[in-house]
Structures are given as structure tokens and as C-alpha cells.
N, C-alpha and C positions, 0 to 999 in steps of 0.2 A: 618816191619813195617813205618810206614811216622814218621818223628819225630816231626812235626808239630801238629799230632792228638794222641800224650801220654799225657796220663795223671800218672806221677809219686804219688803215693803210695805207702804205706806200711804196712803189715800184722802180726801180732803177736802172735807166736809159742812158746810156754814153753818160755817166757818172751824173748824170740830172733824177732828181726827186720828185715824183708826181705822186700825187696824190688818187687814192681809188678809197670809194666808198661800196661797204658791201653787205649785203645780208645773209652771204654763206651760199648763194648759189649764181646762176650766171647771169643775170641781171644785173651786173657791177655799173657804176657810176665814174668816169673818171676825170680828170681835172684839164678841161680846157684849155685854162688857164697855165696849167705848170707844161702843156705841150706848146703852147704857142712862147714861152719863154726861150725855146732851143731857139728860136729865130726872129725873136724881137725883144725889145725891153719894153713895149706897150703891146702887151698880150692882149688885151679888151680891146685894142684897134686892130690886131690882124684877125683876133675872133670876128669883127662885123667885116671885115674885107675878105676871108673866106665866103660869108655868107651873104653878099652882095652877087654872086655867079648863078647863074638858072641852074646849073646842073646843081649844085648845091641844094639848091631850093627844091629843085624834083627831088629829089635823094632825103633830106628831112619831111616833103611830105608823106611822100611812098611809104616810109617807117610809119608816121604818126598813122596812117590811112589802115595798113598792118595790126599797129598793136594800140591802137588808142580807138576809143570808141567816140569820145568825146569829142575828137579832133573836128576843127568846122572849118570845111573843105571850100565855100567861098571865101574866106578872107586868105588863104594858102591861094587860093587860083588868083585872088589879087594879086599877091606880093609877087606869082608867077610870072605871070604878065608882065610886068616892070622889072625883074631880075634882070642886070646884066644891062641896064641902062646908065650912062654915066651920073644920072641923077640918083639913082637909088641905091638909096643906106639901109639896113636890114643891123639891127645888137638882137641877142636873145632875150632882152625884155619885150622888145615890143613883137616880140617872136611868137614866146610865150603867152605874153597876154591877149594879143587877136588870134591866137589860132586854139589858145587851150592845152599845147603840146604837150607832152610827159617826157620826149626824149633830151630834154636839157633842162636845168634848171640853174639859178643865180644864187650864189649866199654870200651875203655882207659881211663886213669883219675879218677878225686874226682866221687863218685858215681860209678863207672864202676863195671867190670868183664863179668861175662857171664851168658846170660838170656835165658831163654829158653821156646819157647808155654807152656800153664800150663799142656797138654795132658804128654809132656816130663818132665816137672818139677815135678809133681806127680812121673813117676814112679822113678824119680832119687832120691825124697825123702822117697818112699818106699824103695831102696835100700839102703842109709844112716838110716834109721830106721824107719820101719812101724809104731813105736805109735808117732813118730815125725811127720810121714806124717800127720796119724790123726788132729793132732794139725794142722796144714795147710790148709788141706780140708775145716776143721769147720770153722775160721776163713775167709778163700777164700769168701764160703758162704754166713759168712756175710756182707765182706765186697763189694760184687754184690747186696745185700740185698738193704745196704745202696743207692748206686750206680742206683740201679733203683727206689728207692725211689724218689731220687734227680733229678732222668731224668722226673719222673711222676708229679711230683711241678712243675718241669719246663713247660714242655708239656703243665698244667694246667695255667699257669700262662700265658704262651704266649697264646694262646689261648682268655684269658679276653683280654687283651692288644687289640687284633683284636677288639674285641665287643664292644669297649670302644663308639666308636661314630655311632654303625650299626645303633641306634633309629635317630640320626641325618639321615643318609644318606636315610633311607627305610622312614621316613616323608616325606623328598625333594622329592623322589621319586613319592609317594602318591597323592602328592601336586599337583606337574607340569606337571607328567608326565601319568600317567594312569589316562585316563578320566571312570568314574565312569559309563557309558554306555554299560563299555566293558565287556563280559563275561569273569567271575573267571580265568581262565583256561588264558586268553590274559593275564592280570592282572599279574599272575607268570610268564609269560614269561618274562616280560618289569623288573620283579623284576631282574629274570635272567642275563637277558642281561647285566642291570646294574653291576653286582657283577660280568661279563665278560670283563666287559670295565675296570673295576681295575687291574683284574688278568690278562689283557695284558697289559696293564700299567706298572702292577711290573715287571709280571714274564713272559711276550713275547707270552702267549699262555692262551688259554681258558681252561676252567677245564677239558674241555672232552677231547680239544688236551693233557692233562696232563695227564689226565686218560688211554687214549689210548697209550701213549708214555713211565707209566710206572703200565702196570697191576698187576704187581708182589707188588706194594706198595698198605701197607692197607691207608684209610681215604683218602683224599682230597687232594688239590696243598696247600692249608694255612695249612694242618697240618705238612708238610715237607716244612715250611717257616725256616726263621733264624729269631733270636728277632729283627735283623735291619730292616728285611722286613716287619712282625708283626704292630711295629710301627710302618714303613711308609704306610701301610694300612691303619691304623686307624688315619693316619693323611688326609690320599686318601679321606675317606669315608667324612669328612668334607670338605675337598674340591671341592670335586666331587656335592656334595650339593650346596654347593654358585655357580658354575657354573651353575650348573641346574635350579636355580631362577634367575640366569642372564640370560637364554634364550639361551645360547649356545649348538648348537646342538650335536650330541653323536659323530665325526668325528672328531670337535674343541676341546670339552673335553676330548679325548684320546692323542692328541697331547698334550695340556697342562698336564694333569694327568703325562705322562711318563717324560716327562719335569720333574718335582716336585720331580718324584720316583727318578732319576740319582741324582739331585742336593741333595735330603735329605739322600740318599745313599753312597755317597761322603764325607758329613758330619758326618756319623755316623759309616764308616768304623772301623776309629779309636777314638770313641766316650769314651773317660772313663767314663763319668756317663751309658753308656751300660756294661764298665765291671763292675762297682761297681751291678750294676741290676742284672747283671750275676752272680758276686759271693753270693751275697746276699741271693740267689735264691737258690746257692747249699749250703749256710750254715744252710738252713731251712733244 
């Protein structure tokens, strides 16, 4: 997992707090260390004891085979052949280093411990206690429902910001660029072209170019914009309306709009106001 994308939170199971790191998707990593504390005061030893089982090694190997193209099968086969014997021991660190596994990772220091992908964490929780596993899954589902609600709120807020000056922009196009005698299909083309002036100035590509480059993504180019980009787009709509009123041609306006986008993005990257707005939206 990329550390800069990690959102740290906790879920609660039978009164115990279990750490979760998330990038907003369902590829979350849950603390095995916290889960192990339900059964033992020595969570590291409990995790290693769990990893001695041949069934566990086979499960971990299958998970890595399905999700990790860099997984080392020969090293995995060596562990599987020895698993279950009285002399066999295996730590998460040794497993990671030998097989290049990605389903687990260990972190030292405060709030550290061993974390595992949710698939693996649920398997470990089942070994600890089937009842405890159900408590974990129940609160995890609540956690994801809360996250989805916040993401939906953020998306709607972002879309509304992008629409703030839309009427000003379209009114300027109608008054200064659209000849009333033109058929409606040409008027619609003018609106679409002006929208792409903003898209090119902001994103470096038209809406169609973005769709062609991202056929698997839903929505349009602005649906996937950042909060900063949407704020700038809103400002650009007003600015473009003024440039239209001044009589600047499309090429000159594109240059001015791109300059504005670059300058405003530089200002907004570390804006405390943007951070507060993002925090407020998360709280809601």
C-alpha cells in the first residue's frame, strides 16, 4: 500500500479497537496484532503460531498467486513442504522477505504491528474465534458503509462547486458567440466546444480524448477531477465569460485560461482552506 494514500481508522469488536488502514477501496489492511490481543498477551507469538499450519500456508500462497504477479512460488513450496512439523516456525517478516508477499506487512514503532489484507485478516480472526470474527465483519461493514456515504457526499459537493458559475458561462456564450439564426445543432456544438476549451486548459485534453483514454471509467472527465480542479474550473467559467465579452478569440482565451489554471493550482495545492473544506465534508 502507498503510505500517502492510507487513511487510518479503527473498528470495534466486542469492546476491542482494531486498526484499519484504507485507501477508500475494499483493499483494506487490518491489524492482525490487534486481533491477536483478543486471545493472547503475546500477539506476535500468536500470529507465528497461526502461520505454522499447512492449511494457513496454502491459503496465504493461493491468495498471493491470485493477487501478486511477483510472488515467488518456489519459496512458497518450500514453506508448504515443512509446514505443520514440530520444528517448523514462520514469522510474517520471514514470509514477506522470502516470497515477496503483499498480503501482509509489518510496521515498527507506535501504532505498528502486523497488518494483513482483509481477506487474510478475516481468516486469522476465524482461527482466533469464529464469534469474534463475526463481530469484526459486522463493524467492518459499518465502517465501509460510512466511508461510502462520505464519498458520495464529497462527490455531490464537488459536482455542485463545478456548477456554481455555469449559468454565467452559458449566458455569455449565448449572448456573444451563438448567432440566433444558426440551427440548434450548431448552437449545441458551440456549447460543447466551449466546455472543451476549459477541459483542455485544465486537463490538457478534450472530453472525448479523456473518454477514449479511459474506456473503463464511469462518468466524464469532471466526475474524476480533484476538489482543487473543480474549484478552478468554476473560476475559469467566470473568467472565460469575461474574455468572451472582451472579444478574445478561442485560441487566445485558451492560453489565458491555461495560465490561470496553472497559477491557481499552485495556490490551492497547500491551501488550508481546501483542507478545511475537505475535513468538513468528511465530518458530514
